[in-house]
PyMOL Python script that loads the backbone (N, CA, C, O; Angstrom):
from pymol import cmd

cmd.read_pdbstr("""\
ATOM      1  N   MET A   1     186.098 -64.733  47.313  1.00  0.00           N
ATOM      2  CA  MET A   1     186.963 -65.185  46.247  1.00  0.00           C
ATOM      3  C   MET A   1     186.128 -65.704  45.074  1.00  0.00           C
ATOM      4  O   MET A   1     186.428 -65.416  43.915  1.00  0.00           O
ATOM      5  N   ASP A   2     185.087 -66.466  45.381  1.00  0.00           N
ATOM      6  CA  ASP A   2     184.214 -67.002  44.342  1.00  0.00           C
ATOM      7  C   ASP A   2     183.580 -65.864  43.539  1.00  0.00           C
ATOM      8  O   ASP A   2     183.455 -65.956  42.318  1.00  0.00           O
ATOM      9  N   TYR A   3     183.187 -64.809  44.217  1.00  0.00           N
ATOM     10  CA  TYR A   3     182.600 -63.648  43.548  1.00  0.00           C
ATOM     11  C   TYR A   3     183.586 -63.056  42.545  1.00  0.00           C
ATOM     12  O   TYR A   3     183.218 -62.763  41.407  1.00  0.00           O
ATOM     13  N   ARG A   4     184.820 -62.882  42.958  1.00  0.00           N
ATOM     14  CA  ARG A   4     185.824 -62.302  42.062  1.00  0.00           C
ATOM     15  C   ARG A   4     186.096 -63.199  40.866  1.00  0.00           C
ATOM     16  O   ARG A   4     186.282 -62.713  39.750  1.00  0.00           O
ATOM     17  N   ASN A   5     186.120 -64.509  41.097  1.00  0.00           N
ATOM     18  CA  ASN A   5     186.339 -65.438  39.993  1.00  0.00           C
ATOM     19  C   ASN A   5     185.216 -65.342  38.964  1.00  0.00           C
ATOM     20  O   ASN A   5     185.468 -65.333  37.759  1.00  0.00           O
ATOM     21  N   HIS A   6     183.981 -65.271  39.445  1.00  0.00           N
ATOM     22  CA  HIS A   6     182.850 -65.161  38.533  1.00  0.00           C
ATOM     23  C   HIS A   6     182.843 -63.816  37.811  1.00  0.00           C
ATOM     24  O   HIS A   6     182.498 -63.741  36.632  1.00  0.00           O
ATOM     25  N   LEU A   7     183.216 -62.774  38.507  1.00  0.00           N
ATOM     26  CA  LEU A   7     183.285 -61.463  37.879  1.00  0.00           C
ATOM     27  C   LEU A   7     184.320 -61.459  36.763  1.00  0.00           C
ATOM     28  O   LEU A   7     184.055 -60.932  35.683  1.00  0.00           O
ATOM     29  N   GLN A   8     185.482 -62.030  37.001  1.00  0.00           N
ATOM     30  CA  GLN A   8     186.519 -62.088  35.968  1.00  0.00           C
ATOM     31  C   GLN A   8     186.063 -62.922  34.787  1.00  0.00           C
ATOM     32  O   GLN A   8     186.290 -62.549  33.637  1.00  0.00           O
ATOM     33  N   ALA A   9     185.419 -64.052  35.063  1.00  0.00           N
ATOM     34  CA  ALA A   9     184.894 -64.890  33.989  1.00  0.00           C
ATOM     35  C   ALA A   9     183.859 -64.127  33.170  1.00  0.00           C
ATOM     36  O   ALA A   9     183.827 -64.231  31.944  1.00  0.00           O
ATOM     37  N   PHE A  10     183.012 -63.361  33.858  1.00  0.00           N
ATOM     38  CA  PHE A  10     181.999 -62.569  33.153  1.00  0.00           C
ATOM     39  C   PHE A  10     182.649 -61.558  32.226  1.00  0.00           C
ATOM     40  O   PHE A  10     182.247 -61.419  31.071  1.00  0.00           O
ATOM     41  N   LEU A  11     183.631 -60.868  32.717  1.00  0.00           N
ATOM     42  CA  LEU A  11     184.281 -59.858  31.896  1.00  0.00           C
ATOM     43  C   LEU A  11     184.967 -60.477  30.684  1.00  0.00           C
ATOM     44  O   LEU A  11     184.936 -59.905  29.595  1.00  0.00           O
ATOM     45  N   ASN A  12     185.578 -61.628  30.864  1.00  0.00           N
ATOM     46  CA  ASN A  12     186.228 -62.318  29.745  1.00  0.00           C
ATOM     47  C   ASN A  12     185.200 -62.805  28.729  1.00  0.00           C
ATOM     48  O   ASN A  12     185.411 -62.709  27.520  1.00  0.00           O
ATOM     49  N   PHE A  13     184.111 -63.317  29.224  1.00  0.00           N
ATOM     50  CA  PHE A  13     183.075 -63.900  28.371  1.00  0.00           C
ATOM     51  C   PHE A  13     182.213 -62.834  27.707  1.00  0.00           C
ATOM     52  O   PHE A  13     181.799 -63.007  26.561  1.00  0.00           O
ATOM     53  N   ALA A  14     181.940 -61.750  28.395  1.00  0.00           N
ATOM     54  CA  ALA A  14     181.027 -60.721  27.907  1.00  0.00           C
ATOM     55  C   ALA A  14     181.510 -60.081  26.612  1.00  0.00           C
ATOM     56  O   ALA A  14     180.701 -59.603  25.817  1.00  0.00           O
ATOM     57  N   VAL A  15     182.787 -60.070  26.401  1.00  0.00           N
ATOM     58  CA  VAL A  15     183.336 -59.467  25.194  1.00  0.00           C
ATOM     59  C   VAL A  15     182.877 -60.225  23.948  1.00  0.00           C
ATOM     60  O   VAL A  15     182.662 -59.624  22.896  1.00  0.00           O
ATOM     61  N   LYS A  16     182.729 -61.543  24.069  1.00  0.00           N
ATOM     62  CA  LYS A  16     182.423 -62.380  22.911  1.00  0.00           C
ATOM     63  C   LYS A  16     180.996 -62.909  22.862  1.00  0.00           C
ATOM     64  O   LYS A  16     180.494 -63.194  21.775  1.00  0.00           O
ATOM     65  N   ALA A  17     180.342 -63.045  23.980  1.00  0.00           N
ATOM     66  CA  ALA A  17     179.045 -63.721  24.045  1.00  0.00           C
ATOM     67  C   ALA A  17     177.943 -62.894  23.384  1.00  0.00           C
ATOM     68  O   ALA A  17     177.614 -61.795  23.829  1.00  0.00           O
ATOM     69  N   GLU A  18     177.383 -63.454  22.309  1.00  0.00           N
ATOM     70  CA  GLU A  18     176.283 -62.795  21.615  1.00  0.00           C
ATOM     71  C   GLU A  18     175.313 -63.854  21.115  1.00  0.00           C
ATOM     72  O   GLU A  18     175.671 -65.020  20.952  1.00  0.00           O
ATOM     73  N   LYS A  19     174.083 -63.429  20.877  1.00  0.00           N
ATOM     74  CA  LYS A  19     173.092 -64.317  20.283  1.00  0.00           C
ATOM     75  C   LYS A  19     172.372 -63.561  19.180  1.00  0.00           C
ATOM     76  O   LYS A  19     172.375 -62.331  19.144  1.00  0.00           O
ATOM     77  N   LYS A  20     171.762 -64.309  18.291  1.00  0.00           N
ATOM     78  CA  LYS A  20     171.073 -63.687  17.167  1.00  0.00           C
ATOM     79  C   LYS A  20     169.869 -62.893  17.648  1.00  0.00           C
ATOM     80  O   LYS A  20     169.156 -63.303  18.564  1.00  0.00           O
ATOM     81  N   ALA A  21     169.661 -61.748  17.009  1.00  0.00           N
ATOM     82  CA  ALA A  21     168.528 -60.888  17.344  1.00  0.00           C
ATOM     83  C   ALA A  21     167.925 -60.340  16.052  1.00  0.00           C
ATOM     84  O   ALA A  21     167.735 -59.134  15.896  1.00  0.00           O
ATOM     85  N   GLY A  22     167.638 -61.233  15.157  1.00  0.00           N
ATOM     86  CA  GLY A  22     167.100 -60.818  13.866  1.00  0.00           C
ATOM     87  C   GLY A  22     168.104 -61.075  12.775  1.00  0.00           C
ATOM     88  O   GLY A  22     169.164 -61.659  13.004  1.00  0.00           O
ATOM     89  N   LYS A  23     167.762 -60.637  11.594  1.00  0.00           N
ATOM     90  CA  LYS A  23     168.621 -60.869  10.440  1.00  0.00           C
ATOM     91  C   LYS A  23     169.882 -60.001  10.525  1.00  0.00           C
ATOM     92  O   LYS A  23     169.806 -58.775  10.594  1.00  0.00           O
ATOM     93  N   ASN A  24     171.033 -60.662  10.520  1.00  0.00           N
ATOM     94  CA  ASN A  24     172.339 -59.992  10.561  1.00  0.00           C
ATOM     95  C   ASN A  24     172.542 -59.101  11.785  1.00  0.00           C
ATOM     96  O   ASN A  24     173.313 -58.143  11.735  1.00  0.00           O
ATOM     97  N   LYS A  25     171.850 -59.413  12.886  1.00  0.00           N
ATOM     98  CA  LYS A  25     172.019 -58.642  14.123  1.00  0.00           C
ATOM     99  C   LYS A  25     172.299 -59.597  15.274  1.00  0.00           C
ATOM    100  O   LYS A  25     171.869 -60.750  15.265  1.00  0.00           O
ATOM    101  N   THR A  26     173.021 -59.100  16.253  1.00  0.00           N
ATOM    102  CA  THR A  26     173.282 -59.872  17.471  1.00  0.00           C
ATOM    103  C   THR A  26     173.091 -58.975  18.677  1.00  0.00           C
ATOM    104  O   THR A  26     173.098 -57.748  18.571  1.00  0.00           O
ATOM    105  N   LYS A  27     172.919 -59.619  19.835  1.00  0.00           N
ATOM    106  CA  LYS A  27     172.849 -58.877  21.090  1.00  0.00           C
ATOM    107  C   LYS A  27     173.554 -59.696  22.162  1.00  0.00           C
ATOM    108  O   LYS A  27     173.687 -60.911  22.015  1.00  0.00           O
ATOM    109  N   PRO A  28     174.006 -59.062  23.228  1.00  0.00           N
ATOM    110  CA  PRO A  28     174.715 -59.787  24.285  1.00  0.00           C
ATOM    111  C   PRO A  28     173.817 -60.833  24.951  1.00  0.00           C
ATOM    112  O   PRO A  28     172.617 -60.618  25.127  1.00  0.00           O
ATOM    113  N   VAL A  29     174.415 -61.955  25.312  1.00  0.00           N
ATOM    114  CA  VAL A  29     173.681 -62.998  26.028  1.00  0.00           C
ATOM    115  C   VAL A  29     173.344 -62.511  27.430  1.00  0.00           C
ATOM    116  O   VAL A  29     172.205 -62.640  27.878  1.00  0.00           O
ATOM    117  N   TYR A  30     174.324 -61.955  28.119  1.00  0.00           N
ATOM    118  CA  TYR A  30     174.135 -61.412  29.469  1.00  0.00           C
ATOM    119  C   TYR A  30     174.266 -59.902  29.389  1.00  0.00           C
ATOM    120  O   TYR A  30     175.340 -59.374  29.103  1.00  0.00           O
ATOM    121  N   ARG A  31     173.166 -59.216  29.643  1.00  0.00           N
ATOM    122  CA  ARG A  31     173.191 -57.763  29.537  1.00  0.00           C
ATOM    123  C   ARG A  31     173.816 -57.105  30.760  1.00  0.00           C
ATOM    124  O   ARG A  31     174.267 -55.962  30.684  1.00  0.00           O
ATOM    125  N   ASN A  32     173.849 -57.819  31.898  1.00  0.00           N
ATOM    126  CA  ASN A  32     174.500 -57.288  33.089  1.00  0.00           C
ATOM    127  C   ASN A  32     175.056 -58.440  33.931  1.00  0.00           C
ATOM    128  O   ASN A  32     174.729 -59.605  33.707  1.00  0.00           O
ATOM    129  N   PHE A  33     175.875 -58.101  34.870  1.00  0.00           N
ATOM    130  CA  PHE A  33     176.561 -59.106  35.680  1.00  0.00           C
ATOM    131  C   PHE A  33     175.588 -59.931  36.516  1.00  0.00           C
ATOM    132  O   PHE A  33     175.808 -61.127  36.710  1.00  0.00           O
ATOM    133  N   GLU A  34     174.526 -59.322  37.010  1.00  0.00           N
ATOM    134  CA  GLU A  34     173.571 -60.033  37.864  1.00  0.00           C
ATOM    135  C   GLU A  34     172.882 -61.175  37.125  1.00  0.00           C
ATOM    136  O   GLU A  34     172.502 -62.171  37.742  1.00  0.00           O
ATOM    137  N   LYS A  35     172.718 -61.043  35.816  1.00  0.00           N
ATOM    138  CA  LYS A  35     172.130 -62.130  35.030  1.00  0.00           C
ATOM    139  C   LYS A  35     173.092 -63.315  34.945  1.00  0.00           C
ATOM    140  O   LYS A  35     172.667 -64.463  34.822  1.00  0.00           O
ATOM    141  N   PHE A  36     174.382 -63.027  35.011  1.00  0.00           N
ATOM    142  CA  PHE A  36     175.412 -64.052  34.917  1.00  0.00           C
ATOM    143  C   PHE A  36     175.655 -64.734  36.259  1.00  0.00           C
ATOM    144  O   PHE A  36     175.785 -65.957  36.322  1.00  0.00           O
ATOM    145  N   TYR A  37     175.716 -63.960  37.312  1.00  0.00           N
ATOM    146  CA  TYR A  37     176.037 -64.478  38.646  1.00  0.00           C
ATOM    147  C   TYR A  37     175.226 -63.731  39.683  1.00  0.00           C
ATOM    148  O   TYR A  37     175.437 -62.537  39.894  1.00  0.00           O
ATOM    149  N   ASP A  38     174.310 -64.413  40.328  1.00  0.00           N
ATOM    150  CA  ASP A  38     173.443 -63.803  41.333  1.00  0.00           C
ATOM    151  C   ASP A  38     174.155 -63.845  42.696  1.00  0.00           C
ATOM    152  O   ASP A  38     174.077 -64.828  43.433  1.00  0.00           O
ATOM    153  N   TYR A  39     174.840 -62.754  42.994  1.00  0.00           N
ATOM    154  CA  TYR A  39     175.642 -62.661  44.220  1.00  0.00           C
ATOM    155  C   TYR A  39     174.784 -62.821  45.467  1.00  0.00           C
ATOM    156  O   TYR A  39     175.175 -63.522  46.400  1.00  0.00           O
ATOM    157  N   GLN A  40     173.624 -62.181  45.495  1.00  0.00           N
ATOM    158  CA  GLN A  40     172.756 -62.269  46.673  1.00  0.00           C
ATOM    159  C   GLN A  40     172.286 -63.703  46.901  1.00  0.00           C
ATOM    160  O   GLN A  40     172.219 -64.155  48.044  1.00  0.00           O
ATOM    161  N   LYS A  41     171.966 -64.408  45.849  1.00  0.00           N
ATOM    162  CA  LYS A  41     171.540 -65.808  45.952  1.00  0.00           C
ATOM    163  C   LYS A  41     172.659 -66.668  46.542  1.00  0.00           C
ATOM    164  O   LYS A  41     172.409 -67.541  47.373  1.00  0.00           O
ATOM    165  N   GLU A  42     173.883 -66.417  46.109  1.00  0.00           N
ATOM    166  CA  GLU A  42     175.028 -67.164  46.635  1.00  0.00           C
ATOM    167  C   GLU A  42     175.263 -66.838  48.108  1.00  0.00           C
ATOM    168  O   GLU A  42     175.595 -67.727  48.892  1.00  0.00           O
ATOM    169  N   LEU A  43     175.093 -65.575  48.490  1.00  0.00           N
ATOM    170  CA  LEU A  43     175.236 -65.203  49.903  1.00  0.00           C
ATOM    171  C   LEU A  43     174.180 -65.908  50.750  1.00  0.00           C
ATOM    172  O   LEU A  43     174.480 -66.397  51.839  1.00  0.00           O
ATOM    173  N   ASP A  44     172.959 -65.960  50.256  1.00  0.00           N
ATOM    174  CA  ASP A  44     171.888 -66.635  50.980  1.00  0.00           C
ATOM    175  C   ASP A  44     172.194 -68.117  51.171  1.00  0.00           C
ATOM    176  O   ASP A  44     171.909 -68.683  52.226  1.00  0.00           O
ATOM    177  N   LYS A  45     172.772 -68.739  50.155  1.00  0.00           N
ATOM    178  CA  LYS A  45     173.140 -70.153  50.268  1.00  0.00           C
ATOM    179  C   LYS A  45     174.140 -70.361  51.403  1.00  0.00           C
ATOM    180  O   LYS A  45     174.006 -71.290  52.200  1.00  0.00           O
ATOM    181  N   VAL A  46     175.129 -69.498  51.463  1.00  0.00           N
ATOM    182  CA  VAL A  46     176.166 -69.613  52.490  1.00  0.00           C
ATOM    183  C   VAL A  46     175.572 -69.360  53.872  1.00  0.00           C
ATOM    184  O   VAL A  46     175.872 -70.089  54.818  1.00  0.00           O
ATOM    185  N   GLN A  47     174.750 -68.352  53.994  1.00  0.00           N
ATOM    186  CA  GLN A  47     174.178 -67.990  55.288  1.00  0.00           C
ATOM    187  C   GLN A  47     173.215 -69.047  55.804  1.00  0.00           C
ATOM    188  O   GLN A  47     173.091 -69.219  57.017  1.00  0.00           O
ATOM    189  N   HIS A  48     172.536 -69.754  54.923  1.00  0.00           N
ATOM    190  CA  HIS A  48     171.567 -70.764  55.337  1.00  0.00           C
ATOM    191  C   HIS A  48     172.166 -72.163  55.371  1.00  0.00           C
ATOM    192  O   HIS A  48     171.452 -73.141  55.594  1.00  0.00           O
ATOM    193  N   GLY A  49     173.470 -72.261  55.151  1.00  0.00           N
ATOM    194  CA  GLY A  49     174.159 -73.531  55.287  1.00  0.00           C
ATOM    195  C   GLY A  49     173.887 -74.541  54.191  1.00  0.00           C
ATOM    196  O   GLY A  49     174.015 -75.745  54.415  1.00  0.00           O
ATOM    197  N   GLU A  50     173.514 -74.072  53.010  1.00  0.00           N
ATOM    198  CA  GLU A  50     173.299 -75.004  51.908  1.00  0.00           C
ATOM    199  C   GLU A  50     174.632 -75.599  51.468  1.00  0.00           C
ATOM    200  O   GLU A  50     175.685 -74.974  51.598  1.00  0.00           O
ATOM    201  N   GLU A  51     174.563 -76.792  50.956  1.00  0.00           N
ATOM    202  CA  GLU A  51     175.748 -77.529  50.557  1.00  0.00           C
ATOM    203  C   GLU A  51     176.391 -76.884  49.334  1.00  0.00           C
ATOM    204  O   GLU A  51     175.700 -76.411  48.432  1.00  0.00           O
ATOM    205  N   SER A  52     177.700 -76.872  49.317  1.00  0.00           N
ATOM    206  CA  SER A  52     178.453 -76.337  48.201  1.00  0.00           C
ATOM    207  C   SER A  52     178.244 -77.197  46.961  1.00  0.00           C
ATOM    208  O   SER A  52     177.998 -78.399  47.063  1.00  0.00           O
ATOM    209  N   ARG A  53     178.342 -76.576  45.792  1.00  0.00           N
ATOM    210  CA  ARG A  53     178.199 -77.335  44.554  1.00  0.00           C
ATOM    211  C   ARG A  53     179.381 -78.271  44.334  1.00  0.00           C
ATOM    212  O   ARG A  53     179.320 -79.143  43.467  1.00  0.00           O
ATOM    213  N   PHE A  54     180.451 -78.107  45.100  1.00  0.00           N
ATOM    214  CA  PHE A  54     181.628 -78.959  44.977  1.00  0.00           C
ATOM    215  C   PHE A  54     181.722 -80.004  46.087  1.00  0.00           C
ATOM    216  O   PHE A  54     182.713 -80.732  46.157  1.00  0.00           O
ATOM    217  N   ALA A  55     180.725 -80.094  46.945  1.00  0.00           N
ATOM    218  CA  ALA A  55     180.776 -81.009  48.084  1.00  0.00           C
ATOM    219  C   ALA A  55     180.953 -82.455  47.632  1.00  0.00           C
ATOM    220  O   ALA A  55     181.753 -83.183  48.220  1.00  0.00           O
ATOM    221  N   ASN A  56     180.235 -82.883  46.614  1.00  0.00           N
ATOM    222  CA  ASN A  56     180.360 -84.254  46.121  1.00  0.00           C
ATOM    223  C   ASN A  56     181.735 -84.504  45.526  1.00  0.00           C
ATOM    224  O   ASN A  56     182.281 -85.597  45.671  1.00  0.00           O
ATOM    225  N   LEU A  57     182.291 -83.523  44.870  1.00  0.00           N
ATOM    226  CA  LEU A  57     183.615 -83.663  44.283  1.00  0.00           C
ATOM    227  C   LEU A  57     184.663 -83.842  45.375  1.00  0.00           C
ATOM    228  O   LEU A  57     185.550 -84.686  45.250  1.00  0.00           O
ATOM    229  N   VAL A  58     184.569 -83.066  46.428  1.00  0.00           N
ATOM    230  CA  VAL A  58     185.517 -83.160  47.538  1.00  0.00           C
ATOM    231  C   VAL A  58     185.454 -84.568  48.148  1.00  0.00           C
ATOM    232  O   VAL A  58     186.491 -85.180  48.405  1.00  0.00           O
ATOM    233  N   GLU A  59     184.267 -85.069  48.372  1.00  0.00           N
ATOM    234  CA  GLU A  59     184.107 -86.410  48.945  1.00  0.00           C
ATOM    235  C   GLU A  59     184.691 -87.463  48.014  1.00  0.00           C
ATOM    236  O   GLU A  59     185.347 -88.399  48.471  1.00  0.00           O
ATOM    237  N   HIS A  60     184.463 -87.322  46.738  1.00  0.00           N
ATOM    238  CA  HIS A  60     185.004 -88.257  45.751  1.00  0.00           C
ATOM    239  C   HIS A  60     186.527 -88.253  45.770  1.00  0.00           C
ATOM    240  O   HIS A  60     187.147 -89.314  45.701  1.00  0.00           O
ATOM    241  N   LEU A  61     187.131 -87.090  45.861  1.00  0.00           N
ATOM    242  CA  LEU A  61     188.580 -86.990  45.876  1.00  0.00           C
ATOM    243  C   LEU A  61     189.173 -87.550  47.168  1.00  0.00           C
ATOM    244  O   LEU A  61     190.275 -88.101  47.153  1.00  0.00           O
ATOM    245  N   ARG A  62     188.457 -87.417  48.279  1.00  0.00           N
ATOM    246  CA  ARG A  62     188.930 -87.991  49.540  1.00  0.00           C
ATOM    247  C   ARG A  62     189.002 -89.509  49.471  1.00  0.00           C
ATOM    248  O   ARG A  62     189.866 -90.127  50.094  1.00  0.00           O
ATOM    249  N   LYS A  63     188.089 -90.105  48.708  1.00  0.00           N
ATOM    250  CA  LYS A  63     188.061 -91.567  48.579  1.00  0.00           C
ATOM    251  C   LYS A  63     189.092 -92.071  47.590  1.00  0.00           C
ATOM    252  O   LYS A  63     189.245 -93.279  47.406  1.00  0.00           O
ATOM    253  N   GLY A  64     189.798 -91.153  46.953  1.00  0.00           N
ATOM    254  CA  GLY A  64     190.854 -91.556  46.033  1.00  0.00           C
ATOM    255  C   GLY A  64     190.420 -91.608  44.589  1.00  0.00           C
ATOM    256  O   GLY A  64     191.093 -92.227  43.764  1.00  0.00           O
ATOM    257  N   GLY A  65     189.313 -90.974  44.266  1.00  0.00           N
ATOM    258  CA  GLY A  65     188.772 -90.995  42.907  1.00  0.00           C
ATOM    259  C   GLY A  65     189.427 -90.037  42.052  1.00  0.00           C
ATOM    260  O   GLY A  65     189.088 -89.928  40.874  1.00  0.00           O
TER     261      GLY A  65
END
""", "prot")
cmd.dss("prot")
cmd.show_as("cartoon", "prot")
cmd.util.cbc("prot")
cmd.orient("prot")
């Protein structure tokens, strides 16, 4: 699910995201999806049991924050 969310965000963002590349020229910030979201890196995190980036948020919400 996280992969699909990032893919959709990439497609929405890729249409507009540009940076300067000389006088009166622009180029895309992310030339491909892998630069935006490293799927293999995320899979490795899950397989090796690394903590989610939202783990602290979940704990905070459990305490009533």
